[in-house]
PDB file of N, CA, C and O in Angstrom:
ATOM      1  N   UNK A   1       1.012  -1.136  -0.073  1.00  0.00           N
ATOM      2  CA  UNK A   1       0.014   0.222  -0.057  1.00  0.00           C
ATOM      3  C   UNK A   1       1.021   1.295  -0.030  1.00  0.00           C
ATOM      4  O   UNK A   1       2.167   1.226   0.413  1.00  0.00           O
ATOM      5  N   UNK A   2       0.345   2.421  -0.639  1.00  0.00           N
ATOM      6  CA  UNK A   2       1.163   3.508  -0.699  1.00  0.00           C
ATOM      7  C   UNK A   2       0.235   4.712  -0.084  1.00  0.00           C
ATOM      8  O   UNK A   2      -0.981   4.840  -0.231  1.00  0.00           O
ATOM      9  N   UNK A   3       1.157   5.582   0.663  1.00  0.00           N
ATOM     10  CA  UNK A   3       0.354   6.537   1.313  1.00  0.00           C
ATOM     11  C   UNK A   3       0.333   7.856   0.310  1.00  0.00           C
ATOM     12  O   UNK A   3       1.274   8.199  -0.405  1.00  0.00           O
ATOM     13  N   UNK A   4      -0.887   8.486   0.412  1.00  0.00           N
ATOM     14  CA  UNK A   4      -1.145   9.531  -0.323  1.00  0.00           C
ATOM     15  C   UNK A   4      -1.927  10.606   0.279  1.00  0.00           C
ATOM     16  O   UNK A   4      -3.015  10.346   0.794  1.00  0.00           O
ATOM     17  N   UNK A   5      -1.397  11.958   0.252  1.00  0.00           N
ATOM     18  CA  UNK A   5      -2.108  13.086   0.814  1.00  0.00           C
ATOM     19  C   UNK A   5      -2.856  13.605  -0.213  1.00  0.00           C
ATOM     20  O   UNK A   5      -2.334  13.750  -1.318  1.00  0.00           O
ATOM     21  N   UNK A   6      -4.172  13.951   0.015  1.00  0.00           N
ATOM     22  CA  UNK A   6      -5.009  14.781  -0.872  1.00  0.00           C
ATOM     23  C   UNK A   6      -5.700  15.820  -0.031  1.00  0.00           C
ATOM     24  O   UNK A   6      -6.022  15.786   1.157  1.00  0.00           O
ATOM     25  N   UNK A   7      -5.861  16.849  -1.040  1.00  0.00           N
ATOM     26  CA  UNK A   7      -6.411  18.078  -0.362  1.00  0.00           C
ATOM     27  C   UNK A   7      -7.116  18.715  -1.399  1.00  0.00           C
ATOM     28  O   UNK A   7      -6.755  18.595  -2.570  1.00  0.00           O
ATOM     29  N   UNK A   8      -8.179  19.443  -1.033  1.00  0.00           N
ATOM     30  CA  UNK A   8      -9.103  20.079  -2.030  1.00  0.00           C
ATOM     31  C   UNK A   8     -10.013  21.106  -1.101  1.00  0.00           C
ATOM     32  O   UNK A   8     -10.084  21.068   0.127  1.00  0.00           O
ATOM     33  N   UNK A   9     -10.619  21.934  -1.888  1.00  0.00           N
ATOM     34  CA  UNK A   9     -11.496  22.743  -1.390  1.00  0.00           C
ATOM     35  C   UNK A   9     -12.916  22.444  -1.980  1.00  0.00           C
ATOM     36  O   UNK A   9     -13.120  22.080  -3.138  1.00  0.00           O
ATOM     37  N   UNK A  10     -13.955  22.667  -0.932  1.00  0.00           N
ATOM     38  CA  UNK A  10     -15.384  22.261  -1.496  1.00  0.00           C
ATOM     39  C   UNK A  10     -16.316  23.270  -0.791  1.00  0.00           C
ATOM     40  O   UNK A  10     -15.912  23.974   0.135  1.00  0.00           O
ATOM     41  N   UNK A  11     -17.460  23.309  -1.219  1.00  0.00           N
ATOM     42  CA  UNK A  11     -18.652  24.109  -0.490  1.00  0.00           C
ATOM     43  C   UNK A  11     -18.892  23.386   0.675  1.00  0.00           C
ATOM     44  O   UNK A  11     -18.761  22.170   0.815  1.00  0.00           O
ATOM     45  N   UNK A  12     -19.300  24.313   1.615  1.00  0.00           N
ATOM     46  CA  UNK A  12     -19.744  23.538   2.826  1.00  0.00           C
ATOM     47  C   UNK A  12     -20.919  22.865   2.652  1.00  0.00           C
ATOM     48  O   UNK A  12     -21.057  21.837   3.316  1.00  0.00           O
ATOM     49  N   UNK A  13     -21.966  23.260   1.778  1.00  0.00           N
ATOM     50  CA  UNK A  13     -23.155  22.397   1.557  1.00  0.00           C
ATOM     51  C   UNK A  13     -22.848  21.192   0.999  1.00  0.00           C
ATOM     52  O   UNK A  13     -23.700  20.308   1.087  1.00  0.00           O
ATOM     53  N   UNK A  14     -21.680  20.932   0.370  1.00  0.00           N
ATOM     54  CA  UNK A  14     -21.408  19.633  -0.274  1.00  0.00           C
ATOM     55  C   UNK A  14     -20.557  18.701   0.420  1.00  0.00           C
ATOM     56  O   UNK A  14     -20.041  17.681  -0.038  1.00  0.00           O
ATOM     57  N   UNK A  15     -20.455  19.294   1.868  1.00  0.00           N
ATOM     58  CA  UNK A  15     -19.397  18.639   2.714  1.00  0.00           C
ATOM     59  C   UNK A  15     -19.792  17.037   2.927  1.00  0.00           C
ATOM     60  O   UNK A  15     -19.056  16.078   2.691  1.00  0.00           O
ATOM     61  N   UNK A  16     -21.071  17.008   3.408  1.00  0.00           N
ATOM     62  CA  UNK A  16     -21.482  15.426   3.682  1.00  0.00           C
ATOM     63  C   UNK A  16     -21.267  14.320   2.652  1.00  0.00           C
ATOM     64  O   UNK A  16     -20.714  13.232   2.814  1.00  0.00           O
ATOM     65  N   UNK A  17     -21.912  14.916   1.390  1.00  0.00           N
ATOM     66  CA  UNK A  17     -21.751  14.124   0.455  1.00  0.00           C
ATOM     67  C   UNK A  17     -20.329  13.778  -0.077  1.00  0.00           C
ATOM     68  O   UNK A  17     -20.055  12.661  -0.515  1.00  0.00           O
ATOM     69  N   UNK A  18     -19.528  14.710  -0.019  1.00  0.00           N
ATOM     70  CA  UNK A  18     -18.194  14.400  -0.318  1.00  0.00           C
ATOM     71  C   UNK A  18     -17.466  13.493   0.692  1.00  0.00           C
ATOM     72  O   UNK A  18     -16.836  12.522   0.274  1.00  0.00           O
ATOM     73  N   UNK A  19     -17.534  13.789   2.067  1.00  0.00           N
ATOM     74  CA  UNK A  19     -17.006  12.962   2.862  1.00  0.00           C
ATOM     75  C   UNK A  19     -17.676  11.609   2.871  1.00  0.00           C
ATOM     76  O   UNK A  19     -17.041  10.728   3.451  1.00  0.00           O
ATOM     77  N   UNK A  20     -18.779  11.290   2.366  1.00  0.00           N
ATOM     78  CA  UNK A  20     -19.176   9.969   2.123  1.00  0.00           C
ATOM     79  C   UNK A  20     -18.535   9.408   1.019  1.00  0.00           C
ATOM     80  O   UNK A  20     -18.190   8.228   1.089  1.00  0.00           O
ATOM     81  N   UNK A  21     -18.288  10.147  -0.124  1.00  0.00           N
ATOM     82  CA  UNK A  21     -17.579   9.617  -1.315  1.00  0.00           C
ATOM     83  C   UNK A  21     -16.222   9.097  -0.735  1.00  0.00           C
ATOM     84  O   UNK A  21     -15.893   7.918  -0.860  1.00  0.00           O
ATOM     85  N   UNK A  22     -15.403  10.079  -0.057  1.00  0.00           N
ATOM     86  CA  UNK A  22     -14.118   9.784   0.315  1.00  0.00           C
ATOM     87  C   UNK A  22     -14.056   8.440   1.014  1.00  0.00           C
ATOM     88  O   UNK A  22     -13.212   7.607   0.682  1.00  0.00           O
ATOM     89  N   UNK A  23     -14.957   8.213   1.996  1.00  0.00           N
ATOM     90  CA  UNK A  23     -14.822   7.081   2.923  1.00  0.00           C
ATOM     91  C   UNK A  23     -15.191   5.863   2.005  1.00  0.00           C
ATOM     92  O   UNK A  23     -14.601   4.814   2.263  1.00  0.00           O
ATOM     93  N   UNK A  24     -16.099   5.860   0.953  1.00  0.00           N
ATOM     94  CA  UNK A  24     -16.327   4.936   0.052  1.00  0.00           C
ATOM     95  C   UNK A  24     -15.038   4.523  -0.823  1.00  0.00           C
ATOM     96  O   UNK A  24     -14.657   3.365  -0.993  1.00  0.00           O
ATOM     97  N   UNK A  25     -14.507   5.546  -1.285  1.00  0.00           N
ATOM     98  CA  UNK A  25     -13.041   5.391  -1.873  1.00  0.00           C
ATOM     99  C   UNK A  25     -11.994   4.885  -1.210  1.00  0.00           C
ATOM    100  O   UNK A  25     -11.242   4.036  -1.689  1.00  0.00           O
ATOM    101  N   UNK A  26     -11.887   5.381  -0.063  1.00  0.00           N
ATOM    102  CA  UNK A  26     -10.657   4.951   0.876  1.00  0.00           C
ATOM    103  C   UNK A  26     -11.215   4.670   2.213  1.00  0.00           C
ATOM    104  O   UNK A  26     -11.372   5.523   3.085  1.00  0.00           O
ATOM    105  N   UNK A  27     -11.514   3.371   2.320  1.00  0.00           N
ATOM    106  CA  UNK A  27     -12.075   2.840   3.632  1.00  0.00           C
ATOM    107  C   UNK A  27     -10.938   3.287   4.942  1.00  0.00           C
ATOM    108  O   UNK A  27     -11.399   3.530   6.058  1.00  0.00           O
ATOM    109  N   UNK A  28      -9.728   3.351   4.732  1.00  0.00           N
ATOM    110  CA  UNK A  28      -8.819   3.481   5.536  1.00  0.00           C
ATOM    111  C   UNK A  28      -8.046   4.777   5.299  1.00  0.00           C
ATOM    112  O   UNK A  28      -7.058   4.972   4.591  1.00  0.00           O
ATOM    113  N   UNK A  29      -8.866   5.758   6.201  1.00  0.00           N
ATOM    114  CA  UNK A  29      -8.412   7.072   6.016  1.00  0.00           C
ATOM    115  C   UNK A  29      -7.424   7.348   7.421  1.00  0.00           C
ATOM    116  O   UNK A  29      -7.950   7.240   8.529  1.00  0.00           O
ATOM    117  N   UNK A  30      -6.179   7.656   7.315  1.00  0.00           N
ATOM    118  CA  UNK A  30      -5.192   7.690   8.403  1.00  0.00           C
ATOM    119  C   UNK A  30      -5.419   9.004   9.038  1.00  0.00           C
ATOM    120  O   UNK A  30      -5.498   9.046  10.266  1.00  0.00           O
ATOM    121  N   UNK A  31      -5.522   9.988   8.397  1.00  0.00           N
ATOM    122  CA  UNK A  31      -5.446  11.408   8.781  1.00  0.00           C
ATOM    123  C   UNK A  31      -6.473  12.161   8.191  1.00  0.00           C
ATOM    124  O   UNK A  31      -6.661  12.011   6.984  1.00  0.00           O
ATOM    125  N   UNK A  32      -7.279  13.065   8.926  1.00  0.00           N
ATOM    126  CA  UNK A  32      -8.274  13.700   8.187  1.00  0.00           C
ATOM    127  C   UNK A  32      -8.544  15.117   8.992  1.00  0.00           C
ATOM    128  O   UNK A  32      -8.523  15.171  10.222  1.00  0.00           O
ATOM    129  N   UNK A  33      -8.763  16.093   8.268  1.00  0.00           N
ATOM    130  CA  UNK A  33      -9.044  17.462   8.757  1.00  0.00           C
ATOM    131  C   UNK A  33      -9.867  18.372   7.969  1.00  0.00           C
ATOM    132  O   UNK A  33      -9.824  18.166   6.756  1.00  0.00           O
ATOM    133  N   UNK A  34     -10.605  19.328   8.370  1.00  0.00           N
ATOM    134  CA  UNK A  34     -11.114  20.336   7.472  1.00  0.00           C
ATOM    135  C   UNK A  34     -11.261  21.651   8.348  1.00  0.00           C
ATOM    136  O   UNK A  34     -11.509  21.680   9.553  1.00  0.00           O
ATOM    137  N   UNK A  35     -11.078  22.625   7.589  1.00  0.00           N
ATOM    138  CA  UNK A  35     -11.254  23.979   8.301  1.00  0.00           C
ATOM    139  C   UNK A  35     -11.935  24.830   7.035  1.00  0.00           C
ATOM    140  O   UNK A  35     -11.914  24.444   5.866  1.00  0.00           O
ATOM    141  N   UNK A  36     -12.555  26.091   7.521  1.00  0.00           N
ATOM    142  CA  UNK A  36     -13.130  27.130   6.785  1.00  0.00           C
ATOM    143  C   UNK A  36     -12.149  27.709   6.035  1.00  0.00           C
ATOM    144  O   UNK A  36     -11.027  27.741   6.541  1.00  0.00           O
ATOM    145  N   UNK A  37     -12.319  28.213   4.857  1.00  0.00           N
ATOM    146  CA  UNK A  37     -11.035  29.097   4.254  1.00  0.00           C
ATOM    147  C   UNK A  37     -11.730  30.365   3.632  1.00  0.00           C
ATOM    148  O   UNK A  37     -11.152  30.925   2.700  1.00  0.00           O
ATOM    149  N   UNK A  38     -12.906  30.843   4.076  1.00  0.00           N
ATOM    150  CA  UNK A  38     -13.451  32.226   3.997  1.00  0.00           C
ATOM    151  C   UNK A  38     -14.153  32.671   5.187  1.00  0.00           C
ATOM    152  O   UNK A  38     -14.618  31.900   6.026  1.00  0.00           O
ATOM    153  N   UNK A  39     -14.215  33.907   5.235  1.00  0.00           N
ATOM    154  CA  UNK A  39     -14.816  34.626   6.258  1.00  0.00           C
ATOM    155  C   UNK A  39     -16.531  33.968   6.504  1.00  0.00           C
ATOM    156  O   UNK A  39     -17.017  33.792   7.621  1.00  0.00           O
ATOM    157  N   UNK A  40     -17.118  33.730   5.431  1.00  0.00           N
ATOM    158  CA  UNK A  40     -18.600  33.388   5.567  1.00  0.00           C
ATOM    159  C   UNK A  40     -18.729  31.691   6.040  1.00  0.00           C
ATOM    160  O   UNK A  40     -19.781  31.099   6.284  1.00  0.00           O
ATOM    161  N   UNK A  41     -17.379  31.142   6.084  1.00  0.00           N
ATOM    162  CA  UNK A  41     -17.480  29.718   6.168  1.00  0.00           C
ATOM    163  C   UNK A  41     -18.245  28.990   5.057  1.00  0.00           C
ATOM    164  O   UNK A  41     -18.731  27.895   5.340  1.00  0.00           O
ATOM    165  N   UNK A  42     -18.415  29.532   3.706  1.00  0.00           N
ATOM    166  CA  UNK A  42     -18.890  28.824   2.820  1.00  0.00           C
ATOM    167  C   UNK A  42     -18.180  27.668   2.279  1.00  0.00           C
ATOM    168  O   UNK A  42     -18.708  26.600   1.970  1.00  0.00           O
ATOM    169  N   UNK A  43     -16.914  27.970   2.185  1.00  0.00           N
ATOM    170  CA  UNK A  43     -15.855  26.979   1.581  1.00  0.00           C
ATOM    171  C   UNK A  43     -15.047  26.156   2.748  1.00  0.00           C
ATOM    172  O   UNK A  43     -14.788  26.684   3.829  1.00  0.00           O
ATOM    173  N   UNK A  44     -14.694  24.876   2.437  1.00  0.00           N
ATOM    174  CA  UNK A  44     -13.907  24.218   3.454  1.00  0.00           C
ATOM    175  C   UNK A  44     -12.639  23.753   2.740  1.00  0.00           C
ATOM    176  O   UNK A  44     -12.697  23.380   1.568  1.00  0.00           O
ATOM    177  N   UNK A  45     -11.455  23.770   3.451  1.00  0.00           N
ATOM    178  CA  UNK A  45     -10.343  23.113   2.731  1.00  0.00           C
ATOM    179  C   UNK A  45     -10.328  21.437   3.477  1.00  0.00           C
ATOM    180  O   UNK A  45     -10.210  21.209   4.681  1.00  0.00           O
ATOM    181  N   UNK A  46     -10.450  20.630   2.612  1.00  0.00           N
ATOM    182  CA  UNK A  46     -10.210  19.325   3.401  1.00  0.00           C
ATOM    183  C   UNK A  46      -8.866  18.661   3.046  1.00  0.00           C
ATOM    184  O   UNK A  46      -8.432  18.627   1.895  1.00  0.00           O
ATOM    185  N   UNK A  47      -8.220  18.120   4.148  1.00  0.00           N
ATOM    186  CA  UNK A  47      -6.875  17.387   3.857  1.00  0.00           C
ATOM    187  C   UNK A  47      -7.131  16.050   4.413  1.00  0.00           C
ATOM    188  O   UNK A  47      -7.770  15.906   5.456  1.00  0.00           O
ATOM    189  N   UNK A  48      -6.639  15.055   3.728  1.00  0.00           N
ATOM    190  CA  UNK A  48      -6.773  13.632   3.994  1.00  0.00           C
ATOM    191  C   UNK A  48      -5.357  12.745   3.734  1.00  0.00           C
ATOM    192  O   UNK A  48      -4.746  13.038   2.706  1.00  0.00           O
ATOM    193  N   UNK A  49      -4.910  11.906   4.412  1.00  0.00           N
ATOM    194  CA  UNK A  49      -3.891  10.845   4.139  1.00  0.00           C
ATOM    195  C   UNK A  49      -4.704   9.579   4.050  1.00  0.00           C
ATOM    196  O   UNK A  49      -5.478   9.133   4.898  1.00  0.00           O
ATOM    197  N   UNK A  50      -4.383   9.068   2.847  1.00  0.00           N
ATOM    198  CA  UNK A  50      -5.160   7.750   2.731  1.00  0.00           C
ATOM    199  C   UNK A  50      -4.085   6.724   2.098  1.00  0.00           C
ATOM    200  O   UNK A  50      -2.966   7.040   1.694  1.00  0.00           O
ATOM    201  N   UNK A  51      -4.621   5.498   2.094  1.00  0.00           N
ATOM    202  CA  UNK A  51      -3.746   4.399   1.649  1.00  0.00           C
ATOM    203  C   UNK A  51      -4.252   4.043   0.248  1.00  0.00           C
ATOM    204  O   UNK A  51      -5.452   4.157  -0.003  1.00  0.00           O
ATOM    205  N   UNK A  52      -3.463   3.657  -0.584  1.00  0.00           N
ATOM    206  CA  UNK A  52      -3.899   3.265  -2.031  1.00  0.00           C
ATOM    207  C   UNK A  52      -3.082   2.088  -2.498  1.00  0.00           C
ATOM    208  O   UNK A  52      -1.874   2.056  -2.268  1.00  0.00           O
ATOM    209  N   UNK A  53      -3.721   1.079  -3.172  1.00  0.00           N
ATOM    210  CA  UNK A  53      -3.075  -0.048  -3.604  1.00  0.00           C
ATOM    211  C   UNK A  53      -2.771   0.034  -5.049  1.00  0.00           C
ATOM    212  O   UNK A  53      -2.334  -0.949  -5.648  1.00  0.00           O
ATOM    213  N   UNK A  54      -3.001   1.260  -5.681  1.00  0.00           N
ATOM    214  CA  UNK A  54      -2.524   1.557  -7.043  1.00  0.00           C
ATOM    215  C   UNK A  54      -1.172   1.724  -7.268  1.00  0.00           C
ATOM    216  O   UNK A  54      -0.568   2.427  -6.457  1.00  0.00           O
ATOM    217  N   UNK A  55      -0.492   1.178  -8.296  1.00  0.00           N
ATOM    218  CA  UNK A  55       0.906   1.394  -8.499  1.00  0.00           C
ATOM    219  C   UNK A  55       1.099   2.954  -8.768  1.00  0.00           C
ATOM    220  O   UNK A  55       2.046   3.492  -8.196  1.00  0.00           O
ATOM    221  N   UNK A  56       0.347   3.663  -9.524  1.00  0.00           N
ATOM    222  CA  UNK A  56       0.428   4.975  -9.628  1.00  0.00           C
ATOM    223  C   UNK A  56      -0.702   5.796  -9.004  1.00  0.00           C
ATOM    224  O   UNK A  56      -1.458   6.484  -9.689  1.00  0.00           O
ATOM    225  N   UNK A  57      -0.786   5.689  -7.617  1.00  0.00           N
ATOM    226  CA  UNK A  57      -1.941   6.118  -7.052  1.00  0.00           C
ATOM    227  C   UNK A  57      -2.176   7.711  -7.334  1.00  0.00           C
ATOM    228  O   UNK A  57      -3.352   8.075  -7.349  1.00  0.00           O
ATOM    229  N   UNK A  58      -1.244   8.612  -7.540  1.00  0.00           N
ATOM    230  CA  UNK A  58      -1.595   9.854  -7.625  1.00  0.00           C
ATOM    231  C   UNK A  58      -2.447  10.212  -8.854  1.00  0.00           C
ATOM    232  O   UNK A  58      -3.329  11.071  -8.823  1.00  0.00           O
ATOM    233  N   UNK A  59      -2.132   9.519  -9.892  1.00  0.00           N
ATOM    234  CA  UNK A  59      -3.007   9.677 -11.394  1.00  0.00           C
ATOM    235  C   UNK A  59      -4.401   9.132 -10.933  1.00  0.00           C
ATOM    236  O   UNK A  59      -5.459   9.731 -11.123  1.00  0.00           O
ATOM    237  N   UNK A  60      -4.275   7.926 -10.304  1.00  0.00           N
ATOM    238  CA  UNK A  60      -5.731   7.154 -10.066  1.00  0.00           C
ATOM    239  C   UNK A  60      -6.552   8.024  -9.338  1.00  0.00           C
ATOM    240  O   UNK A  60      -7.690   8.292  -9.722  1.00  0.00           O
ATOM    241  N   UNK A  61      -6.000   8.541  -8.190  1.00  0.00           N
ATOM    242  CA  UNK A  61      -6.896   9.257  -7.169  1.00  0.00           C
ATOM    243  C   UNK A  61      -7.219  10.674  -7.724  1.00  0.00           C
ATOM    244  O   UNK A  61      -8.287  11.221  -7.453  1.00  0.00           O
ATOM    245  N   UNK A  62      -6.328  11.220  -8.462  1.00  0.00           N
ATOM    246  CA  UNK A  62      -6.780  12.471  -9.173  1.00  0.00           C
ATOM    247  C   UNK A  62      -7.854  12.480 -10.086  1.00  0.00           C
ATOM    248  O   UNK A  62      -8.648  13.417 -10.174  1.00  0.00           O
ATOM    249  N   UNK A  63      -7.903  11.224 -10.918  1.00  0.00           N
ATOM    250  CA  UNK A  63      -8.759  10.947 -11.745  1.00  0.00           C
ATOM    251  C   UNK A  63     -10.187  10.932 -11.031  1.00  0.00           C
ATOM    252  O   UNK A  63     -11.179  11.477 -11.515  1.00  0.00           O
ATOM    253  N   UNK A  64     -10.169  10.288  -9.901  1.00  0.00           N
ATOM    254  CA  UNK A  64     -11.352   9.762  -9.286  1.00  0.00           C
ATOM    255  C   UNK A  64     -11.971  11.201  -8.670  1.00  0.00           C
ATOM    256  O   UNK A  64     -13.146  11.485  -8.901  1.00  0.00           O
ATOM    257  N   UNK A  65     -11.205  12.001  -7.955  1.00  0.00           N
ATOM    258  CA  UNK A  65     -11.523  13.268  -7.462  1.00  0.00           C
ATOM    259  C   UNK A  65     -12.016  14.198  -8.662  1.00  0.00           C
ATOM    260  O   UNK A  65     -12.975  14.950  -8.483  1.00  0.00           O
ATOM    261  N   UNK A  66     -11.367  14.141  -9.856  1.00  0.00           N
ATOM    262  CA  UNK A  66     -11.869  15.080 -10.974  1.00  0.00           C
ATOM    263  C   UNK A  66     -13.324  14.748 -11.223  1.00  0.00           C
ATOM    264  O   UNK A  66     -14.166  15.588 -11.539  1.00  0.00           O
ATOM    265  N   UNK A  67     -13.538  13.545 -11.068  1.00  0.00           N
ATOM    266  CA  UNK A  67     -15.133  13.175 -11.246  1.00  0.00           C
ATOM    267  C   UNK A  67     -16.028  13.757 -10.537  1.00  0.00           C
ATOM    268  O   UNK A  67     -17.156  13.948 -10.992  1.00  0.00           O
ATOM    269  N   UNK A  68     -15.658  14.148  -9.265  1.00  0.00           N
ATOM    270  CA  UNK A  68     -16.528  14.807  -8.293  1.00  0.00           C
ATOM    271  C   UNK A  68     -16.502  16.407  -8.703  1.00  0.00           C
ATOM    272  O   UNK A  68     -15.585  17.207  -8.517  1.00  0.00           O
ATOM    273  N   UNK A  69     -17.696  16.612  -9.272  1.00  0.00           N
ATOM    274  CA  UNK A  69     -17.554  17.940  -9.995  1.00  0.00           C
ATOM    275  C   UNK A  69     -17.407  19.160  -9.083  1.00  0.00           C
ATOM    276  O   UNK A  69     -16.973  20.221  -9.530  1.00  0.00           O
ATOM    277  N   UNK A  70     -17.842  18.980  -7.549  1.00  0.00           N
ATOM    278  CA  UNK A  70     -18.003  20.168  -7.015  1.00  0.00           C
ATOM    279  C   UNK A  70     -16.439  20.187  -6.032  1.00  0.00           C
ATOM    280  O   UNK A  70     -16.524  20.389  -4.821  1.00  0.00           O
ATOM    281  N   UNK A  71     -15.294  19.998  -6.581  1.00  0.00           N
ATOM    282  CA  UNK A  71     -14.117  20.336  -5.851  1.00  0.00           C
ATOM    283  C   UNK A  71     -13.538  21.286  -6.695  1.00  0.00           C
ATOM    284  O   UNK A  71     -13.807  21.469  -7.882  1.00  0.00           O
ATOM    285  N   UNK A  72     -12.583  21.980  -5.882  1.00  0.00           N
ATOM    286  CA  UNK A  72     -11.624  23.010  -6.332  1.00  0.00           C
ATOM    287  C   UNK A  72     -10.594  22.785  -5.923  1.00  0.00           C
ATOM    288  O   UNK A  72     -10.587  22.022  -4.957  1.00  0.00           O
ATOM    289  N   UNK A  73      -9.395  23.247  -6.361  1.00  0.00           N
ATOM    290  CA  UNK A  73      -7.850  23.158  -5.990  1.00  0.00           C
ATOM    291  C   UNK A  73      -7.649  21.880  -5.603  1.00  0.00           C
ATOM    292  O   UNK A  73      -7.317  21.706  -4.430  1.00  0.00           O
ATOM    293  N   UNK A  74      -7.792  20.802  -6.422  1.00  0.00           N
ATOM    294  CA  UNK A  74      -7.361  19.573  -5.988  1.00  0.00           C
ATOM    295  C   UNK A  74      -5.823  19.276  -6.011  1.00  0.00           C
ATOM    296  O   UNK A  74      -5.137  19.521  -7.003  1.00  0.00           O
ATOM    297  N   UNK A  75      -5.330  18.740  -4.874  1.00  0.00           N
ATOM    298  CA  UNK A  75      -3.811  18.365  -5.001  1.00  0.00           C
ATOM    299  C   UNK A  75      -3.787  16.869  -4.514  1.00  0.00           C
ATOM    300  O   UNK A  75      -4.567  16.382  -3.696  1.00  0.00           O
ATOM    301  N   UNK A  76      -2.907  16.318  -5.065  1.00  0.00           N
ATOM    302  CA  UNK A  76      -2.677  14.828  -4.751  1.00  0.00           C
ATOM    303  C   UNK A  76      -1.208  14.459  -4.676  1.00  0.00           C
ATOM    304  O   UNK A  76      -0.545  14.646  -5.696  1.00  0.00           O
ATOM    305  N   UNK A  77      -0.648  13.989  -3.668  1.00  0.00           N
ATOM    306  CA  UNK A  77       0.819  13.727  -3.561  1.00  0.00           C
ATOM    307  C   UNK A  77       1.005  12.542  -2.687  1.00  0.00           C
ATOM    308  O   UNK A  77       0.427  12.321  -1.623  1.00  0.00           O
ATOM    309  N   UNK A  78       2.139  11.609  -3.451  1.00  0.00           N
ATOM    310  CA  UNK A  78       2.403  10.453  -2.710  1.00  0.00           C
ATOM    311  C   UNK A  78       3.439  10.922  -1.556  1.00  0.00           C
ATOM    312  O   UNK A  78       4.274  11.823  -1.643  1.00  0.00           O
ATOM    313  N   UNK A  79       3.185  10.126  -0.517  1.00  0.00           N
ATOM    314  CA  UNK A  79       4.223  10.512   0.895  1.00  0.00           C
ATOM    315  C   UNK A  79       5.080   9.388   0.942  1.00  0.00           C
ATOM    316  O   UNK A  79       4.665   8.234   0.829  1.00  0.00           O
ATOM    317  N   UNK A  80       6.343   9.718   1.119  1.00  0.00           N
ATOM    318  CA  UNK A  80       7.399   8.732   1.274  1.00  0.00           C
ATOM    319  C   UNK A  80       8.043   8.935   2.655  1.00  0.00           C
ATOM    320  O   UNK A  80       8.893   9.818   2.773  1.00  0.00           O
ATOM    321  N   UNK A  81       7.651   8.083   3.834  1.00  0.00           N
ATOM    322  CA  UNK A  81       8.530   8.281   4.992  1.00  0.00           C
ATOM    323  C   UNK A  81       8.814   6.994   5.636  1.00  0.00           C
ATOM    324  O   UNK A  81       9.538   6.948   6.631  1.00  0.00           O
TER     325      UNK A  81
END
């Protein structure tokens, strides 16, 4: 398994739906947090560290996240430690 850090921004109203999709995609989320990124609290930045069995996890995960229409500023990085 490979460790991957993903982060993105979403609308607060979409949070529950997006969280459920993340848990479906990655049953083992190691580290997860979110915080508001604007004064109104309308947008959240979500950071998560997940395990992936893919040989090229960054590409695969990025494609899956791209399919979710309501995400902005998507970042996917493999972690080596």
